[in-house]
C-alpha positions as YAML, in Angstrom:
chain: A
units: angstrom
residues:
- id: 1
  name: MET
  ca: [215.04, 31.38, 80.78]
- id: 2
  name: SER
  ca: [216.80, 28.09, 81.49]
- id: 3
  name: GLU
  ca: [220.41, 28.40, 82.57]
- id: 4
  name: HIS
  ca: [221.65, 26.05, 79.80]
- id: 5
  name: ILE
  ca: [220.32, 28.27, 77.00]
- id: 6
  name: ARG
  ca: [223.06, 30.30, 75.35]
- id: 7
  name: LYS
  ca: [222.47, 34.06, 75.29]
- id: 8
  name: VAL
  ca: [223.38, 35.84, 72.07]
- id: 9
  name: TYR
  ca: [222.81, 39.59, 71.88]
- id: 10
  name: ILE
  ca: [222.77, 40.57, 68.21]
- id: 11
  name: ASP
  ca: [220.93, 43.90, 68.34]
- id: 12
  name: TYR
  ca: [223.86, 46.31, 68.40]
- id: 13
  name: ASN
  ca: [222.17, 48.82, 66.07]
- id: 14
  name: ALA
  ca: [219.57, 49.35, 68.80]
- id: 15
  name: THR
  ca: [222.23, 49.96, 71.43]
- id: 16
  name: THR
  ca: [225.64, 48.71, 72.45]
- id: 17
  name: PRO
  ca: [226.99, 47.59, 75.82]
- id: 18
  name: LEU
  ca: [229.49, 49.83, 77.56]
- id: 19
  name: LYS
  ca: [233.11, 49.11, 76.74]
- id: 20
  name: PRO
  ca: [234.96, 48.18, 79.97]
- id: 21
  name: GLU
  ca: [237.18, 51.25, 79.56]
- id: 22
  name: VAL
  ca: [234.11, 53.46, 79.21]
- id: 23
  name: LYS
  ca: [232.51, 51.96, 82.30]
- id: 24
  name: ALA
  ca: [235.74, 52.59, 84.26]
- id: 25
  name: ALA
  ca: [235.81, 56.20, 83.06]
- id: 26
  name: LEU
  ca: [232.19, 56.71, 84.13]
- id: 27
  name: ILE
  ca: [232.88, 55.30, 87.59]
- id: 28
  name: GLU
  ca: [235.93, 57.54, 87.95]
- id: 29
  name: ASP
  ca: [233.91, 60.58, 86.92]
- id: 30
  name: LEU
  ca: [231.36, 60.00, 89.68]
- id: 31
  name: GLU
  ca: [233.92, 61.54, 92.02]
- id: 32
  name: ILE
  ca: [234.22, 64.65, 89.86]
- id: 33
  name: PHE
  ca: [231.05, 66.38, 91.01]
- id: 34
  name: GLY
  ca: [231.80, 69.99, 90.08]
- id: 35
  name: ASN
  ca: [229.59, 71.90, 87.66]
- id: 36
  name: ALA
  ca: [231.56, 72.38, 84.46]
- id: 37
  name: SER
  ca: [230.29, 75.96, 84.27]
- id: 38
  name: SER
  ca: [231.73, 76.89, 87.68]
- id: 39
  name: MET
  ca: [235.00, 78.81, 87.92]
- id: 40
  name: HIS
  ca: [236.43, 77.11, 91.02]
- id: 41
  name: ALA
  ca: [238.87, 74.19, 90.92]
- id: 42
  name: SER
  ca: [236.21, 71.47, 90.92]
- id: 43
  name: GLY
  ca: [234.35, 73.19, 88.10]
- id: 44
  name: ARG
  ca: [237.53, 73.68, 86.09]
- id: 45
  name: LEU
  ca: [238.39, 69.99, 86.46]
- id: 46
  name: ALA
  ca: [234.92, 68.99, 85.26]
- id: 47
  name: ARG
  ca: [235.17, 71.40, 82.32]
- id: 48
  name: ALA
  ca: [238.60, 70.06, 81.38]
- id: 49
  name: ARG
  ca: [237.11, 66.57, 81.11]
- id: 50
  name: VAL
  ca: [234.34, 67.90, 78.85]
- id: 51
  name: GLU
  ca: [236.89, 69.50, 76.54]
- id: 52
  name: GLN
  ca: [238.98, 66.32, 76.41]
- id: 53
  name: ALA
  ca: [235.88, 64.45, 75.30]
- id: 54
  name: ARG
  ca: [235.15, 67.10, 72.68]
- id: 55
  name: ILE
  ca: [238.61, 66.59, 71.20]
- id: 56
  name: ALA
  ca: [238.05, 62.82, 71.08]
- id: 57
  name: VAL
  ca: [234.66, 63.13, 69.34]
- id: 58
  name: SER
  ca: [236.14, 65.65, 66.93]
- id: 59
  name: GLY
  ca: [238.92, 63.20, 66.12]
- id: 60
  name: LEU
  ca: [236.47, 60.39, 65.40]
- id: 61
  name: ILE
  ca: [235.00, 62.33, 62.47]
- id: 62
  name: ASN
  ca: [237.97, 64.55, 61.50]
- id: 63
  name: ALA
  ca: [236.02, 67.67, 62.40]
- id: 64
  name: GLY
  ca: [238.94, 70.05, 61.84]
- id: 65
  name: GLU
  ca: [237.86, 73.61, 62.65]
- id: 66
  name: GLY
  ca: [234.23, 72.56, 62.95]
- id: 67
  name: THR
  ca: [232.36, 72.79, 66.24]
- id: 68
  name: ILE
  ca: [231.21, 69.83, 68.31]
- id: 69
  name: VAL
  ca: [228.11, 70.59, 70.41]
- id: 70
  name: PHE
  ca: [227.05, 67.99, 72.98]
- id: 71
  name: THR
  ca: [223.35, 67.11, 73.10]
- id: 72
  name: SER
  ca: [221.10, 64.58, 74.81]
- id: 73
  name: GLY
  ca: [221.34, 62.29, 71.78]
- id: 74
  name: GLY
  ca: [220.90, 61.97, 68.04]
- id: 75
  name: SER
  ca: [217.23, 62.98, 68.03]
- id: 76
  name: GLU
  ca: [217.94, 66.31, 69.71]
- id: 77
  name: ALA
  ca: [220.85, 67.00, 67.36]
- id: 78
  name: ASN
  ca: [218.73, 66.27, 64.28]
- id: 79
  name: ASN
  ca: [215.85, 68.38, 65.57]
- id: 80
  name: THR
  ca: [218.24, 71.26, 66.27]
- id: 81
  name: VAL
  ca: [219.41, 71.29, 62.65]
- id: 82
  name: PHE
  ca: [215.89, 71.08, 61.23]
- id: 83
  name: GLN
  ca: [214.60, 73.87, 63.45]
- id: 84
  name: THR
  ca: [217.59, 76.00, 62.46]
- id: 85
  name: MET
  ca: [216.72, 75.46, 58.80]
- id: 86
  name: ARG
  ca: [213.08, 76.19, 59.46]
- id: 87
  name: ARG
  ca: [213.98, 79.58, 60.92]
- id: 88
  name: LEU
  ca: [216.23, 80.29, 57.96]
- id: 89
  name: ALA
  ca: [213.46, 79.30, 55.54]
- id: 90
  name: GLU
  ca: [211.11, 81.79, 57.15]
- id: 91
  name: ASN
  ca: [213.51, 84.58, 56.18]
- id: 92
  name: ALA
  ca: [215.20, 83.14, 53.10]
- id: 93
  name: GLY
  ca: [212.93, 84.49, 50.43]
- id: 94
  name: GLY
  ca: [212.83, 82.04, 47.53]
- id: 95
  name: ARG
  ca: [215.32, 79.54, 48.99]
- id: 96
  name: ASN
  ca: [213.05, 77.52, 51.24]
- id: 97
  name: GLU
  ca: [212.77, 73.94, 49.96]
- id: 98
  name: PHE
  ca: [213.86, 70.83, 51.89]
- id: 99
  name: ILE
  ca: [215.08, 67.44, 50.66]
- id: 100
  name: THR
  ca: [215.41, 64.15, 52.53]
- id: 101
  name: THR
  ca: [214.85, 60.44, 51.80]
- id: 102
  name: ALA
  ca: [212.08, 57.95, 52.51]
- id: 103
  name: ILE
  ca: [214.33, 55.73, 54.66]
- id: 104
  name: GLU
  ca: [215.54, 58.24, 57.25]
- id: 105
  name: HIS
  ca: [215.31, 57.68, 61.00]
- id: 106
  name: PRO
  ca: [211.89, 58.72, 62.39]
- id: 107
  name: CYS
  ca: [213.35, 61.81, 64.09]
- id: 108
  name: VAL
  ca: [214.45, 63.11, 60.68]
- id: 109
  name: LEU
  ca: [211.32, 62.04, 58.81]
- id: 110
  name: ASN
  ca: [209.01, 63.51, 61.44]
- id: 111
  name: SER
  ca: [211.04, 66.73, 61.48]
- id: 112
  name: ALA
  ca: [210.71, 66.90, 57.70]
- id: 113
  name: LEU
  ca: [206.96, 66.30, 57.91]
- id: 114
  name: ASN
  ca: [206.70, 69.04, 60.52]
- id: 115
  name: ILE
  ca: [208.46, 71.39, 58.11]
- id: 116
  name: LYS
  ca: [206.10, 70.31, 55.33]
- id: 117
  name: ASN
  ca: [203.05, 70.90, 57.51]
- id: 118
  name: SER
  ca: [204.36, 74.40, 58.17]
- id: 119
  name: GLY
  ca: [203.94, 75.17, 54.49]
- id: 120
  name: PHE
  ca: [207.44, 74.63, 53.13]
- id: 121
  name: LYS
  ca: [207.97, 72.41, 50.11]
- id: 122
  name: THR
  ca: [209.58, 69.20, 51.31]
- id: 123
  name: HIS
  ca: [210.78, 66.45, 48.97]
- id: 124
  name: ILE
  ca: [210.93, 62.96, 50.52]
- id: 125
  name: LEU
  ca: [212.86, 61.13, 47.83]
- id: 126
  name: PRO
  ca: [212.61, 57.45, 46.87]
- id: 127
  name: VAL
  ca: [215.41, 54.90, 47.09]
- id: 128
  name: ASP
  ca: [216.12, 51.90, 44.88]
- id: 129
  name: GLU
  ca: [215.60, 48.24, 45.80]
- id: 130
  name: TYR
  ca: [218.89, 48.24, 47.72]
- id: 131
  name: GLY
  ca: [218.16, 51.39, 49.71]
- id: 132
  name: LYS
  ca: [220.35, 53.75, 47.68]
- id: 133
  name: LEU
  ca: [219.08, 57.27, 47.02]
- id: 134
  name: LYS
  ca: [217.84, 57.57, 43.44]
- id: 135
  name: MET
  ca: [220.31, 60.20, 42.26]
- id: 136
  name: ASP
  ca: [218.28, 61.10, 39.17]
- id: 137
  name: GLU
  ca: [215.33, 61.98, 41.40]
- id: 138
  name: PHE
  ca: [217.65, 63.99, 43.65]
- id: 139
  name: GLU
  ca: [219.06, 65.91, 40.71]
- id: 140
  name: LYS
  ca: [215.52, 66.59, 39.46]
- id: 141
  name: VAL
  ca: [214.36, 68.41, 42.61]
- id: 142
  name: LEU
  ca: [217.67, 70.03, 43.55]
- id: 143
  name: GLY
  ca: [217.85, 73.64, 42.49]
- id: 144
  name: GLU
  ca: [218.06, 77.32, 43.35]
- id: 145
  name: LYS
  ca: [215.13, 77.01, 45.78]
- id: 146
  name: THR
  ca: [216.75, 74.22, 47.79]
- id: 147
  name: LEU
  ca: [217.76, 75.35, 51.27]
- id: 148
  name: PHE
  ca: [218.56, 72.09, 53.00]
- id: 149
  name: VAL
  ca: [219.40, 68.45, 52.25]
- id: 150
  name: SER
  ca: [219.46, 65.72, 54.90]
- id: 151
  name: VAL
  ca: [220.58, 62.18, 53.98]
- id: 152
  name: MET
  ca: [221.65, 59.54, 56.49]
- id: 153
  name: ALA
  ca: [225.13, 58.07, 56.07]
- id: 154
  name: ALA
  ca: [224.02, 54.51, 56.86]
- id: 155
  name: ASN
  ca: [220.56, 53.09, 57.32]
- id: 156
  name: ASN
  ca: [219.79, 51.71, 60.76]
- id: 157
  name: GLU
  ca: [217.59, 48.86, 59.50]
- id: 158
  name: ILE
  ca: [219.25, 47.53, 56.35]
- id: 159
  name: GLY
  ca: [222.73, 49.03, 56.73]
- id: 160
  name: THR
  ca: [222.91, 50.54, 53.21]
- id: 161
  name: LEU
  ca: [225.55, 53.26, 52.85]
- id: 162
  name: GLN
  ca: [224.93, 56.44, 50.88]
- id: 163
  name: ASP
  ca: [227.55, 58.34, 48.88]
- id: 164
  name: ILE
  ca: [227.49, 61.33, 51.21]
- id: 165
  name: LYS
  ca: [230.49, 63.00, 49.57]
- id: 166
  name: LYS
  ca: [228.82, 62.96, 46.14]
- id: 167
  name: ILE
  ca: [225.44, 64.01, 47.53]
- id: 168
  name: THR
  ca: [227.11, 66.87, 49.42]
- id: 169
  name: GLU
  ca: [228.95, 68.05, 46.30]
- id: 170
  name: MET
  ca: [225.65, 68.25, 44.45]
- id: 171
  name: ALA
  ca: [223.89, 70.01, 47.34]
- id: 172
  name: LYS
  ca: [226.68, 72.57, 47.76]
- id: 173
  name: LYS
  ca: [226.76, 73.25, 44.03]
- id: 174
  name: ALA
  ca: [223.07, 74.17, 44.29]
- id: 175
  name: GLY
  ca: [223.84, 76.43, 47.26]
- id: 176
  name: ALA
  ca: [222.11, 74.27, 49.89]
- id: 177
  name: TYR
  ca: [223.15, 73.29, 53.40]
- id: 178
  name: MET
  ca: [223.95, 69.59, 53.87]
- id: 179
  name: HIS
  ca: [223.33, 67.40, 56.92]
- id: 180
  name: THR
  ca: [223.98, 63.72, 57.49]
- id: 181
  name: ASP
  ca: [222.70, 61.57, 60.32]
- id: 182
  name: ALA
  ca: [225.80, 59.44, 60.97]
- id: 183
  name: VAL
  ca: [224.53, 57.83, 64.18]
- id: 184
  name: GLN
  ca: [224.65, 54.28, 62.77]
- id: 185
  name: ALA
  ca: [227.81, 54.83, 60.74]
- id: 186
  name: ALA
  ca: [230.04, 56.08, 63.55]
- id: 187
  name: GLY
  ca: [232.56, 53.54, 64.78]
- id: 188
  name: LYS
  ca: [231.63, 51.10, 61.99]
- id: 189
  name: ILE
  ca: [233.10, 52.88, 58.98]
- id: 190
  name: PRO
  ca: [235.60, 55.77, 58.81]
- id: 191
  name: LEU
  ca: [233.91, 59.17, 58.95]
- id: 192
  name: ASP
  ca: [235.48, 62.35, 57.59]
- id: 193
  name: ALA
  ca: [233.47, 65.53, 57.99]
- id: 194
  name: GLN
  ca: [236.06, 67.60, 56.15]
- id: 195
  name: ASP
  ca: [236.42, 65.26, 53.17]
- id: 196
  name: TRP
  ca: [232.66, 64.80, 52.88]
- id: 197
  name: GLY
  ca: [232.12, 68.56, 53.12]
- id: 198
  name: VAL
  ca: [228.90, 68.36, 55.15]
- id: 199
  name: ASP
  ca: [227.67, 71.34, 57.14]
- id: 200
  name: TYR
  ca: [226.19, 69.18, 59.92]
- id: 201
  name: MET
  ca: [226.72, 65.65, 61.21]
- id: 202
  name: THR
  ca: [224.85, 63.84, 63.98]
- id: 203
  name: LEU
  ca: [226.39, 61.30, 66.39]
- id: 204
  name: SER
  ca: [225.21, 59.32, 69.42]
- id: 205
  name: ALA
  ca: [227.29, 57.73, 72.18]
- id: 206
  name: HIS
  ca: [225.24, 54.61, 72.84]
- id: 207
  name: LYS
  ca: [225.82, 53.32, 69.31]
- id: 208
  name: ILE
  ca: [229.60, 53.24, 69.83]
- id: 209
  name: TYR
  ca: [229.76, 51.45, 73.23]
- id: 210
  name: GLY
  ca: [229.21, 54.64, 75.21]
- id: 211
  name: PRO
  ca: [226.42, 55.70, 77.60]
- id: 212
  name: LYS
  ca: [222.83, 56.48, 76.62]
- id: 213
  name: GLY
  ca: [221.45, 59.99, 76.78]
- id: 214
  name: VAL
  ca: [224.35, 61.86, 75.17]
- id: 215
  name: GLY
  ca: [225.04, 62.75, 71.56]
- id: 216
  name: ALA
  ca: [226.78, 65.38, 69.50]
- id: 217
  name: LEU
  ca: [226.22, 67.67, 66.56]
- id: 218
  name: TYR
  ca: [229.09, 68.66, 64.30]
- id: 219
  name: ILE
  ca: [228.74, 72.11, 62.77]
- id: 220
  name: LYS
  ca: [231.04, 73.18, 59.97]
- id: 221
  name: LYS
  ca: [232.82, 76.48, 60.51]
- id: 222
  name: GLY
  ca: [230.53, 79.24, 59.27]
- id: 223
  name: ALA
  ca: [227.35, 77.14, 59.17]
- id: 224
  name: PRO
  ca: [224.42, 78.69, 61.09]
- id: 225
  name: LEU
  ca: [222.85, 77.17, 64.19]
- id: 226
  name: PHE
  ca: [219.97, 78.45, 66.28]
- id: 227
  name: THR
  ca: [219.50, 77.30, 69.84]
- id: 228
  name: LEU
  ca: [216.81, 74.65, 70.28]
- id: 229
  name: ILE
  ca: [216.98, 74.56, 74.10]
- id: 230
  name: GLN
  ca: [216.94, 78.02, 75.64]
- id: 231
  name: GLY
  ca: [218.65, 78.70, 78.96]
- id: 232
  name: GLY
  ca: [222.20, 79.32, 80.08]
- id: 233
  name: HIS
  ca: [225.44, 79.98, 78.30]
- id: 234
  name: GLN
  ca: [226.66, 76.38, 77.98]
- id: 235
  name: GLU
  ca: [228.22, 75.22, 74.69]
- id: 236
  name: ASP
  ca: [228.95, 78.83, 73.73]
- id: 237
  name: GLY
  ca: [225.23, 79.54, 73.92]
- id: 238
  name: LEU
  ca: [224.35, 76.88, 71.34]
- id: 239
  name: ARG
  ca: [222.84, 74.33, 73.75]
- id: 240
  name: ALA
  ca: [221.66, 75.29, 77.21]
- id: 241
  name: GLY
  ca: [221.59, 72.99, 80.22]
- id: 242
  name: THR
  ca: [224.00, 71.78, 82.88]
- id: 243
  name: TYR
  ca: [226.69, 69.60, 81.36]
- id: 244
  name: ASN
  ca: [226.08, 65.86, 81.54]
- id: 245
  name: ASN
  ca: [229.66, 65.36, 82.63]
- id: 246
  name: SER
  ca: [229.58, 61.59, 83.08]
- id: 247
  name: GLY
  ca: [227.80, 61.02, 79.79]
- id: 248
  name: ILE
  ca: [230.10, 63.35, 77.88]
- id: 249
  name: LEU
  ca: [233.20, 61.81, 79.44]
- id: 250
  name: GLY
  ca: [231.96, 58.32, 78.53]
- id: 251
  name: PHE
  ca: [231.21, 59.52, 74.99]
- id: 252
  name: GLY
  ca: [234.74, 60.84, 74.67]
- id: 253
  name: LYS
  ca: [236.32, 57.59, 75.83]
- id: 254
  name: ALA
  ca: [234.06, 55.57, 73.50]
- id: 255
  name: ALA
  ca: [234.94, 57.86, 70.56]
- id: 256
  name: GLU
  ca: [238.65, 57.51, 71.28]
- id: 257
  name: ILE
  ca: [238.41, 53.71, 71.26]
- id: 258
  name: ALA
  ca: [236.13, 53.63, 68.19]
- id: 259
  name: ALA
  ca: [238.57, 55.74, 66.17]
- id: 260
  name: ALA
  ca: [241.41, 53.36, 67.02]
- id: 261
  name: GLU
  ca: [239.42, 50.21, 66.27]
- id: 262
  name: VAL
  ca: [237.31, 51.13, 63.22]
- id: 263
  name: GLU
  ca: [239.50, 49.39, 60.65]
- id: 264
  name: LYS
  ca: [239.73, 46.19, 62.71]
- id: 265
  name: TYR
  ca: [236.00, 46.35, 63.33]
- id: 266
  name: GLY
  ca: [235.26, 46.45, 59.62]
- id: 267
  name: VAL
  ca: [237.33, 43.35, 58.90]
- id: 268
  name: GLN
  ca: [236.34, 41.17, 61.85]
- id: 269
  name: ILE
  ca: [232.65, 42.01, 62.15]
- id: 270
  name: SER
  ca: [231.94, 41.82, 58.43]
- id: 271
  name: ALA
  ca: [233.47, 38.33, 58.34]
- id: 272
  name: LEU
  ca: [231.06, 37.20, 61.07]
- id: 273
  name: ARG
  ca: [228.11, 38.86, 59.32]
- id: 274
  name: ASP
  ca: [228.98, 37.12, 56.04]
- id: 275
  name: LYS
  ca: [229.20, 33.79, 57.85]
- id: 276
  name: LEU
  ca: [225.73, 34.36, 59.28]
- id: 277
  name: ARG
  ca: [224.31, 35.33, 55.88]
- id: 278
  name: LEU
  ca: [225.78, 32.30, 54.12]
- id: 279
  name: GLY
  ca: [224.63, 29.99, 56.91]
- id: 280
  name: LEU
  ca: [221.06, 31.26, 56.78]
- id: 281
  name: GLU
  ca: [220.95, 31.11, 52.98]
- id: 282
  name: LYS
  ca: [222.24, 27.52, 53.04]
- id: 283
  name: ASN
  ca: [219.90, 26.24, 55.75]
- id: 284
  name: ILE
  ca: [216.65, 28.16, 55.26]
- id: 285
  name: PRO
  ca: [214.86, 28.22, 51.87]
- id: 286
  name: ASN
  ca: [212.96, 31.22, 50.51]
- id: 287
  name: ILE
  ca: [214.68, 34.05, 52.35]
- id: 288
  name: LYS
  ca: [215.56, 37.51, 51.06]
- id: 289
  name: ILE
  ca: [218.53, 39.64, 52.08]
- id: 290
  name: ASN
  ca: [217.50, 43.29, 52.28]
- id: 291
  name: GLY
  ca: [219.88, 46.15, 51.55]
- id: 292
  name: HIS
  ca: [223.03, 46.53, 49.50]
- id: 293
  name: LEU
  ca: [225.39, 43.54, 49.52]
- id: 294
  name: ARG
  ca: [228.52, 45.68, 49.03]
- id: 295
  name: ASP
  ca: [227.82, 49.24, 50.18]
- id: 296
  name: VAL
  ca: [226.58, 48.20, 53.61]
- id: 297
  name: LEU
  ca: [227.62, 48.51, 57.24]
- id: 298
  name: PRO
  ca: [229.95, 45.68, 58.24]
- id: 299
  name: ASN
  ca: [227.65, 44.59, 61.05]
- id: 300
  name: THR
  ca: [224.12, 44.71, 59.60]
- id: 301
  name: LEU
  ca: [222.10, 41.87, 58.07]
- id: 302
  name: ASN
  ca: [218.39, 42.32, 57.40]
- id: 303
  name: VAL
  ca: [216.60, 39.13, 56.35]
- id: 304
  name: SER
  ca: [213.00, 38.53, 55.26]
- id: 305
  name: PHE
  ca: [211.56, 35.07, 55.98]
- id: 306
  name: SER
  ca: [208.54, 34.59, 53.73]
- id: 307
  name: GLY
  ca: [205.69, 32.68, 55.31]
- id: 308
  name: ALA
  ca: [206.65, 33.62, 58.88]
- id: 309
  name: GLU
  ca: [205.73, 36.63, 61.01]
- id: 310
  name: GLY
  ca: [208.52, 38.79, 62.40]
- id: 311
  name: GLU
  ca: [207.22, 39.16, 65.94]
- id: 312
  name: ALA
  ca: [206.74, 35.40, 66.21]
- id: 313
  name: ILE
  ca: [210.28, 34.82, 64.94]
- id: 314
  name: LEU
  ca: [211.63, 37.37, 67.40]
- id: 315
  name: LEU
  ca: [209.83, 35.85, 70.40]
- id: 316
  name: SER
  ca: [210.81, 32.32, 69.40]
- id: 317
  name: MET
  ca: [214.45, 33.36, 69.09]
- id: 318
  name: ASP
  ca: [214.27, 35.17, 72.41]
- id: 319
  name: MET
  ca: [213.10, 31.95, 74.09]
- id: 320
  name: GLN
  ca: [216.31, 30.39, 72.77]
- id: 321
  name: GLY
  ca: [218.42, 33.27, 74.06]
- id: 322
  name: ILE
  ca: [218.87, 35.10, 70.74]
- id: 323
  name: GLU
  ca: [218.11, 38.82, 71.02]
- id: 324
  name: ALA
  ca: [217.59, 40.53, 67.68]
- id: 325
  name: SER
  ca: [215.13, 43.08, 66.27]
- id: 326
  name: THR
  ca: [212.36, 43.37, 63.71]
- id: 327
  name: GLY
  ca: [213.65, 46.78, 62.63]
- id: 328
  name: SER
  ca: [214.39, 50.11, 64.26]
- id: 329
  name: ALA
  ca: [214.19, 50.00, 68.05]
- id: 330
  name: CYS
  ca: [212.53, 53.42, 67.89]
- id: 331
  name: ALA
  ca: [209.63, 51.90, 65.95]
- id: 332
  name: SER
  ca: [209.17, 48.72, 67.98]
- id: 333
  name: GLY
  ca: [205.63, 48.43, 69.23]
- id: 334
  name: SER
  ca: [204.25, 49.76, 65.96]
- id: 335
  name: LEU
  ca: [202.01, 47.39, 64.00]
- id: 336
  name: GLU
  ca: [202.88, 49.14, 60.75]
- id: 337
  name: PRO
  ca: [205.45, 47.47, 58.47]
- id: 338
  name: SER
  ca: [208.89, 49.07, 58.40]
- id: 339
  name: HIS
  ca: [208.87, 52.26, 56.33]
- id: 340
  name: VAL
  ca: [212.40, 51.38, 55.21]
- id: 341
  name: LEU
  ca: [211.44, 47.95, 53.89]
- id: 342
  name: MET
  ca: [208.36, 49.37, 52.21]
- id: 343
  name: ALA
  ca: [210.53, 52.05, 50.57]
- id: 344
  name: ILE
  ca: [212.79, 49.42, 48.99]
- id: 345
  name: GLY
  ca: [209.77, 47.70, 47.49]
- id: 346
  name: LEU
  ca: [208.88, 44.86, 49.85]
- id: 347
  name: LYS
  ca: [205.26, 43.84, 50.12]
- id: 348
  name: PRO
  ca: [203.75, 44.30, 53.61]
- id: 349
  name: GLU
  ca: [203.62, 40.53, 54.28]
- id: 350
  name: LEU
  ca: [207.32, 40.11, 53.54]
- id: 351
  name: ALA
  ca: [208.24, 43.28, 55.43]
- id: 352
  name: HIS
  ca: [206.42, 41.90, 58.48]
- id: 353
  name: GLY
  ca: [208.53, 38.75, 58.25]
- id: 354
  name: SER
  ca: [211.87, 40.55, 58.48]
- id: 355
  name: ILE
  ca: [214.55, 40.35, 61.17]
- id: 356
  name: ARG
  ca: [217.49, 42.70, 61.65]
- id: 357
  name: PHE
  ca: [220.65, 41.05, 62.94]
- id: 358
  name: SER
  ca: [223.17, 43.69, 63.95]
- id: 359
  name: LEU
  ca: [226.53, 42.44, 65.18]
- id: 360
  name: GLY
  ca: [229.18, 44.05, 67.35]
- id: 361
  name: TRP
  ca: [232.18, 43.51, 69.57]
- id: 362
  name: GLY
  ca: [231.48, 40.48, 71.73]
- id: 363
  name: ILE
  ca: [229.85, 38.36, 69.02]
- id: 364
  name: THR
  ca: [231.80, 35.14, 68.45]
- id: 365
  name: GLU
  ca: [231.93, 32.44, 65.78]
- id: 366
  name: GLU
  ca: [230.20, 30.14, 68.26]
- id: 367
  name: ASP
  ca: [227.36, 32.65, 68.59]
- id: 368
  name: ILE
  ca: [226.93, 32.69, 64.81]
- id: 369
  name: ASP
  ca: [226.96, 28.88, 64.72]
- id: 370
  name: TYR
  ca: [224.28, 28.83, 67.41]
- id: 371
  name: ILE
  ca: [222.01, 31.15, 65.41]
- id: 372
  name: ILE
  ca: [222.51, 29.13, 62.22]
- id: 373
  name: GLU
  ca: [221.65, 25.96, 64.14]
- id: 374
  name: THR
  ca: [218.71, 27.39, 66.10]
- id: 375
  name: LEU
  ca: [216.85, 29.50, 63.54]
- id: 376
  name: PRO
  ca: [216.00, 26.97, 60.77]
- id: 377
  name: PRO
  ca: [213.67, 24.81, 62.94]
- id: 378
  name: ILE
  ca: [212.02, 27.98, 64.27]
- id: 379
  name: ILE
  ca: [211.25, 29.19, 60.75]
- id: 380
  name: ALA
  ca: [210.07, 25.73, 59.66]
- id: 381
  name: ARG
  ca: [207.71, 25.51, 62.65]
- id: 382
  name: LEU
  ca: [206.28, 28.99, 62.12]
- id: 383
  name: ARG
  ca: [205.82, 28.41, 58.39]
- id: 384
  name: ALA
  ca: [203.96, 25.18, 59.10]
- id: 385
  name: MET
  ca: [201.58, 27.09, 61.38]
- id: 386
  name: SER
  ca: [201.16, 30.09, 59.08]
- id: 387
  name: THR
  ca: [198.51, 30.81, 56.50]
- id: 388
  name: LEU
  ca: [201.07, 32.92, 54.59]
- id: 389
  name: SER
  ca: [202.84, 31.50, 51.58]
- id: 390
  name: ALA
  ca: [206.57, 30.80, 51.92]
- id: 391
  name: SER
  ca: [207.18, 30.91, 48.17]
...
C-alpha cells in the first residue's frame, strides 16, 4: 500500500484495538506470573487481579448477585449454556423445546441445530424486514413445553436491537430459561442483567477494546449451569483450566472503561455513523440501508449496493486503505450470502452486494469524509463492469 493512502479501520464489530490503558495493564500483568489457583503470595496476587476484573465485568452489566464465569470467548460461553440446556432437556420430561432466531451468531445457530439434530424440537423464528423478532410468531410457539429461549441483544451484521426485557418477561411467564448473546451490545449500549431479568448473558473482551481469547458468561443466581470443560476446580468448578490472567485482567480494565464511556460512545459514534449514512445516500444512487434505523447499535451501518459485488467492493476499498467487512467476520470466506440479510428478505444478489461499516473509538470526521469521497467512484466503476442490474 502506498504511504500516501489514508488508512481507515471501520470494522470494529469484527474486533477492536486495545485501549492504551488495557495495553498498559496487560504489560504490567506480564510480571505477575503466579498461578491464580496457588495459595502462595504470587498466586494470591494473581487471584486478586482476577477478582478485581470480575467485579469490573459485573459492573458493566449490573450483574448484582449473579455469577460471572470467565471463558475463552463468546462462543464457549454460548456453547456452555446450550449444552446445559441440552442436559436439562434430557431429564425435563415434557419441557424440552428450544427457541432462537434466524439471525443469531453462528455459534448460537449451530448450537441450536445440534440440539435439533439430537431430537429436541427447536424453533428458529423469523424476523421482520428490519431484523426485529416477529413477536406474534414468538408468542405462537412459546408455551408449557418451552425450556429455553436465546435471543441476541444486538445483531452483529445489521446492528438491530431486540427488546430483551419484553422477550424475557414472556419467556419467564412461560417458565422458560432466557439467554441473550450481548457480545455486540456490550460497551455500545447500557446493559442491565437485573432489569432485563435474563438467566444468562454472554460477553467478549475483544469487542470492547480488550484482548482476544477471553469472554464471560453471566449466570443469574439460582440458574443451573453444567460444566462444559472438565478438569480442575477453577471458577468454583464451573469452568476448568488455568486462569488466563493477562486476558482476564485486560477484560476487566476494558469493562471498567466501557462502563464509564458508554453514554458518550452512544452520542459521538452515532453522530459519525449518521454522517456516513447521509453521505452515502447523497452520493451513491440505488443503495439500501439494512436494519432498523432507530433501534440499532450506534456504530453499525449495513449498506447494500445493487449492481456491485461485495467482495469486489471490499477489495477495492482495501486498496484505498478502507478496511470494512461484508458481514460477520466469523463467516468470511463463505460463498453463501449472509444468513442475516437473507432472513430480513434481501435477494441473494443484493445480499452479496452488502458492506458492513462498524465504527468505534478512533474514527474521525475526516475518516468519514474520506469514505464518502472514495466509495462513490468505486461503486460506479464496479457497476459499469457488472452484469447485475443496479436498479
